[in-house]
C-alpha beads as a LAMMPS data file, in Angstrom:
LAMMPS data file: protein, C-alpha beads

210 atoms
209 bonds

1 atom types
1 bond types

-500.0 500.0 xlo xhi
-500.0 500.0 ylo yhi
-500.0 500.0 zlo zhi

Masses

1 110.0

Atoms # bond

1 1 1 133.937 267.827 325.406
2 1 1 135.086 264.239 324.910
3 1 1 138.660 262.940 324.639
4 1 1 138.625 263.035 320.836
5 1 1 137.574 266.698 320.805
6 1 1 140.156 267.485 323.475
7 1 1 142.985 265.860 321.526
8 1 1 142.103 267.670 318.292
9 1 1 141.602 271.037 319.994
10 1 1 144.897 270.684 321.895
11 1 1 146.748 269.901 318.673
12 1 1 145.180 272.863 316.859
13 1 1 145.853 275.175 319.800
14 1 1 149.586 274.464 319.569
15 1 1 149.474 275.381 315.880
16 1 1 147.445 278.524 316.597
17 1 1 149.993 279.807 319.128
18 1 1 152.830 279.296 316.650
19 1 1 151.684 281.603 313.822
20 1 1 149.736 284.860 313.983
21 1 1 149.740 285.064 310.186
22 1 1 148.131 281.639 309.868
23 1 1 145.488 282.600 312.426
24 1 1 144.674 285.752 310.483
25 1 1 144.437 283.918 307.158
26 1 1 142.140 281.236 308.576
27 1 1 139.887 283.871 310.173
28 1 1 139.602 285.629 306.818
29 1 1 138.850 282.375 304.979
30 1 1 136.217 281.363 307.524
31 1 1 134.485 284.739 307.313
32 1 1 134.288 285.068 303.524
33 1 1 131.267 283.986 301.503
34 1 1 133.692 283.719 298.579
35 1 1 135.461 280.784 300.189
36 1 1 132.197 278.939 300.855
37 1 1 129.138 279.061 298.646
38 1 1 130.602 281.263 295.953
39 1 1 132.840 278.347 294.997
40 1 1 130.331 275.474 295.241
41 1 1 127.026 277.011 294.095
42 1 1 128.394 278.033 290.646
43 1 1 129.357 274.384 290.108
44 1 1 125.666 273.487 290.483
45 1 1 124.795 276.073 287.825
46 1 1 127.517 274.647 285.598
47 1 1 126.026 271.172 286.042
48 1 1 122.587 272.531 285.209
49 1 1 123.522 274.220 281.930
50 1 1 126.297 271.993 280.583
51 1 1 125.296 269.864 277.576
52 1 1 124.748 266.242 278.598
53 1 1 122.822 263.168 277.508
54 1 1 121.618 262.892 281.118
55 1 1 120.538 266.531 281.264
56 1 1 117.121 266.003 282.853
57 1 1 118.479 263.604 285.475
58 1 1 121.342 265.973 286.316
59 1 1 118.905 268.867 286.741
60 1 1 116.773 266.741 289.038
61 1 1 119.906 265.994 291.064
62 1 1 120.724 269.702 291.293
63 1 1 117.196 270.380 292.582
64 1 1 117.559 267.570 295.145
65 1 1 120.937 268.965 296.242
66 1 1 119.573 272.480 296.729
67 1 1 116.537 271.092 298.568
68 1 1 118.775 269.175 300.974
69 1 1 120.931 272.281 301.409
70 1 1 117.896 274.255 302.553
71 1 1 117.621 271.889 305.522
72 1 1 121.230 272.477 306.587
73 1 1 123.621 275.116 307.918
74 1 1 127.386 275.669 307.907
75 1 1 129.418 272.472 307.456
76 1 1 126.282 270.391 306.972
77 1 1 125.079 272.699 304.181
78 1 1 128.280 272.736 302.156
79 1 1 129.041 269.059 302.645
80 1 1 125.519 268.403 301.407
81 1 1 126.161 270.498 298.283
82 1 1 129.564 268.865 297.708
83 1 1 127.941 265.438 297.971
84 1 1 125.355 266.400 295.368
85 1 1 128.152 267.466 293.027
86 1 1 129.970 264.173 293.670
87 1 1 126.898 262.064 292.880
88 1 1 126.604 263.702 289.454
89 1 1 130.197 264.511 288.563
90 1 1 132.704 262.250 290.311
91 1 1 135.999 264.028 289.556
92 1 1 134.711 267.491 290.309
93 1 1 132.809 266.084 293.288
94 1 1 135.984 264.720 294.870
95 1 1 137.520 268.201 294.592
96 1 1 134.350 269.713 296.060
97 1 1 134.452 267.350 299.042
98 1 1 138.150 268.071 299.650
99 1 1 137.549 271.793 299.301
100 1 1 134.661 271.691 301.769
101 1 1 136.751 269.750 304.279
102 1 1 139.847 271.969 304.040
103 1 1 138.357 275.440 303.578
104 1 1 135.022 275.204 305.403
105 1 1 135.032 272.432 308.023
106 1 1 138.600 272.572 309.380
107 1 1 138.706 276.394 309.820
108 1 1 135.567 276.269 311.974
109 1 1 137.209 273.723 314.262
110 1 1 140.538 275.590 314.226
111 1 1 138.865 278.841 315.303
112 1 1 136.924 277.068 318.050
113 1 1 133.521 277.822 316.499
114 1 1 132.554 274.143 316.733
115 1 1 133.851 270.992 318.365
116 1 1 135.395 268.469 315.937
117 1 1 132.667 265.909 316.622
118 1 1 129.993 268.560 315.913
119 1 1 131.535 269.268 312.490
120 1 1 131.982 265.567 311.731
121 1 1 128.410 264.863 312.760
122 1 1 127.068 267.767 310.713
123 1 1 129.092 266.721 307.669
124 1 1 127.848 263.142 307.990
125 1 1 124.234 264.322 308.246
126 1 1 124.716 266.522 305.177
127 1 1 126.091 263.594 303.171
128 1 1 123.291 261.244 304.227
129 1 1 120.633 263.898 303.659
130 1 1 121.715 264.542 300.075
131 1 1 122.075 260.830 299.398
132 1 1 118.524 260.177 300.595
133 1 1 117.018 263.196 298.825
134 1 1 118.683 262.195 295.549
135 1 1 117.353 258.605 295.509
136 1 1 114.922 257.953 292.649
137 1 1 112.048 257.096 294.969
138 1 1 112.416 260.412 296.813
139 1 1 113.848 262.773 294.189
140 1 1 111.222 262.211 291.518
141 1 1 108.394 263.133 293.885
142 1 1 109.455 266.770 294.106
143 1 1 112.198 267.377 291.510
144 1 1 110.143 266.295 288.475
145 1 1 107.218 268.683 289.237
146 1 1 109.663 271.535 289.964
147 1 1 111.462 270.856 286.688
148 1 1 108.105 270.949 284.919
149 1 1 107.366 274.387 286.404
150 1 1 110.783 275.609 285.277
151 1 1 110.075 274.486 281.708
152 1 1 106.657 276.193 281.773
153 1 1 107.700 279.422 283.508
154 1 1 111.468 279.815 282.933
155 1 1 111.646 283.553 283.641
156 1 1 110.111 283.622 287.139
157 1 1 111.648 280.250 288.059
158 1 1 115.214 281.223 287.142
159 1 1 114.768 284.545 288.923
160 1 1 113.663 282.706 292.058
161 1 1 116.529 280.207 291.640
162 1 1 119.043 283.065 291.477
163 1 1 117.662 284.655 294.643
164 1 1 117.570 281.308 296.422
165 1 1 121.185 280.541 295.497
166 1 1 122.209 284.013 296.662
167 1 1 120.634 283.330 300.049
168 1 1 122.332 279.931 300.218
169 1 1 125.701 281.558 299.513
170 1 1 125.124 284.092 302.299
171 1 1 123.533 281.349 304.434
172 1 1 120.429 283.511 304.892
173 1 1 122.464 285.874 307.099
174 1 1 120.580 289.037 306.132
175 1 1 117.190 287.378 306.574
176 1 1 118.232 286.095 310.008
177 1 1 119.588 289.557 310.883
178 1 1 116.289 291.130 309.814
179 1 1 114.377 288.581 311.870
180 1 1 116.522 289.327 314.931
181 1 1 116.023 293.079 314.446
182 1 1 112.254 292.672 314.208
183 1 1 112.227 290.368 317.255
184 1 1 114.124 292.966 319.279
185 1 1 112.032 295.855 317.999
186 1 1 108.622 294.330 318.787
187 1 1 109.099 294.179 322.594
188 1 1 110.485 297.724 322.546
189 1 1 107.497 298.898 320.510
190 1 1 105.149 297.178 322.929
191 1 1 106.860 298.790 325.925
192 1 1 106.753 302.203 324.277
193 1 1 103.033 301.796 323.491
194 1 1 102.258 300.834 327.096
195 1 1 104.283 303.793 328.329
196 1 1 102.394 306.191 326.069
197 1 1 99.074 304.743 327.165
198 1 1 99.961 305.140 330.846
199 1 1 101.172 308.709 330.249
200 1 1 98.000 309.542 328.351
201 1 1 95.828 308.204 331.164
202 1 1 97.813 310.181 333.715
203 1 1 97.352 313.398 331.747
204 1 1 93.626 312.831 331.304
205 1 1 93.199 312.154 335.046
206 1 1 95.218 315.237 335.961
207 1 1 93.005 317.506 333.841
208 1 1 89.652 315.918 334.745
209 1 1 87.314 318.625 336.077
210 1 1 86.198 318.299 339.694

Bonds

1 1 1 2
2 1 2 3
3 1 3 4
4 1 4 5
5 1 5 6
6 1 6 7
7 1 7 8
8 1 8 9
9 1 9 10
10 1 10 11
11 1 11 12
12 1 12 13
13 1 13 14
14 1 14 15
15 1 15 16
16 1 16 17
17 1 17 18
18 1 18 19
19 1 19 20
20 1 20 21
21 1 21 22
22 1 22 23
23 1 23 24
24 1 24 25
25 1 25 26
26 1 26 27
27 1 27 28
28 1 28 29
29 1 29 30
30 1 30 31
31 1 31 32
32 1 32 33
33 1 33 34
34 1 34 35
35 1 35 36
36 1 36 37
37 1 37 38
38 1 38 39
39 1 39 40
40 1 40 41
41 1 41 42
42 1 42 43
43 1 43 44
44 1 44 45
45 1 45 46
46 1 46 47
47 1 47 48
48 1 48 49
49 1 49 50
50 1 50 51
51 1 51 52
52 1 52 53
53 1 53 54
54 1 54 55
55 1 55 56
56 1 56 57
57 1 57 58
58 1 58 59
59 1 59 60
60 1 60 61
61 1 61 62
62 1 62 63
63 1 63 64
64 1 64 65
65 1 65 66
66 1 66 67
67 1 67 68
68 1 68 69
69 1 69 70
70 1 70 71
71 1 71 72
72 1 72 73
73 1 73 74
74 1 74 75
75 1 75 76
76 1 76 77
77 1 77 78
78 1 78 79
79 1 79 80
80 1 80 81
81 1 81 82
82 1 82 83
83 1 83 84
84 1 84 85
85 1 85 86
86 1 86 87
87 1 87 88
88 1 88 89
89 1 89 90
90 1 90 91
91 1 91 92
92 1 92 93
93 1 93 94
94 1 94 95
95 1 95 96
96 1 96 97
97 1 97 98
98 1 98 99
99 1 99 100
100 1 100 101
101 1 101 102
102 1 102 103
103 1 103 104
104 1 104 105
105 1 105 106
106 1 106 107
107 1 107 108
108 1 108 109
109 1 109 110
110 1 110 111
111 1 111 112
112 1 112 113
113 1 113 114
114 1 114 115
115 1 115 116
116 1 116 117
117 1 117 118
118 1 118 119
119 1 119 120
120 1 120 121
121 1 121 122
122 1 122 123
123 1 123 124
124 1 124 125
125 1 125 126
126 1 126 127
127 1 127 128
128 1 128 129
129 1 129 130
130 1 130 131
131 1 131 132
132 1 132 133
133 1 133 134
134 1 134 135
135 1 135 136
136 1 136 137
137 1 137 138
138 1 138 139
139 1 139 140
140 1 140 141
141 1 141 142
142 1 142 143
143 1 143 144
144 1 144 145
145 1 145 146
146 1 146 147
147 1 147 148
148 1 148 149
149 1 149 150
150 1 150 151
151 1 151 152
152 1 152 153
153 1 153 154
154 1 154 155
155 1 155 156
156 1 156 157
157 1 157 158
158 1 158 159
159 1 159 160
160 1 160 161
161 1 161 162
162 1 162 163
163 1 163 164
164 1 164 165
165 1 165 166
166 1 166 167
167 1 167 168
168 1 168 169
169 1 169 170
170 1 170 171
171 1 171 172
172 1 172 173
173 1 173 174
174 1 174 175
175 1 175 176
176 1 176 177
177 1 177 178
178 1 178 179
179 1 179 180
180 1 180 181
181 1 181 182
182 1 182 183
183 1 183 184
184 1 184 185
185 1 185 186
186 1 186 187
187 1 187 188
188 1 188 189
189 1 189 190
190 1 190 191
191 1 191 192
192 1 192 193
193 1 193 194
194 1 194 195
195 1 195 196
196 1 196 197
197 1 197 198
198 1 198 199
199 1 199 200
200 1 200 201
201 1 201 202
202 1 202 203
203 1 203 204
204 1 204 205
205 1 205 206
206 1 206 207
207 1 207 208
208 1 208 209
209 1 209 210
């Protein structure tokens, strides 16, 4: 931990020791999906469906934002989404960036989940990632074909979009939990199979006629 991280963590530690109520509130905020994606993802849907003369471009930007979000986690993810909102809708985007900083990034540092420089670095990567993915030369290569599929097959595409946004809001927690459960179960299953095989061989040897 460098001197910058140490200074920030020391300052936040003094605040943490001064108020149990504040600690509790920040823990609750940091643990709720409502205070993360359930605030920012609906703004993307609003941008998608709101009437606008730049409707197709805005939808391409939403696709680029979601695509960049898929490459991110935690502070990087939500700063990436907030940046996408800002690039399309300046006033709302400023609020989204402030919200992400205050309610997502700072609580993670306050609770000691990440060092300040880790959060700053992740946020910076999220901003740059969305900026790059939303450039015309990059965005049109994947967003235009996806938008074409949505126009051709709206039912399946919007269903998939809903499920994808749900997983973004929950940050793929259930999928990761399922993956961890399967990873833990496979070695146990293998051990149990070997044990049964050894037991079976022992039984067959014991009852082999002489």
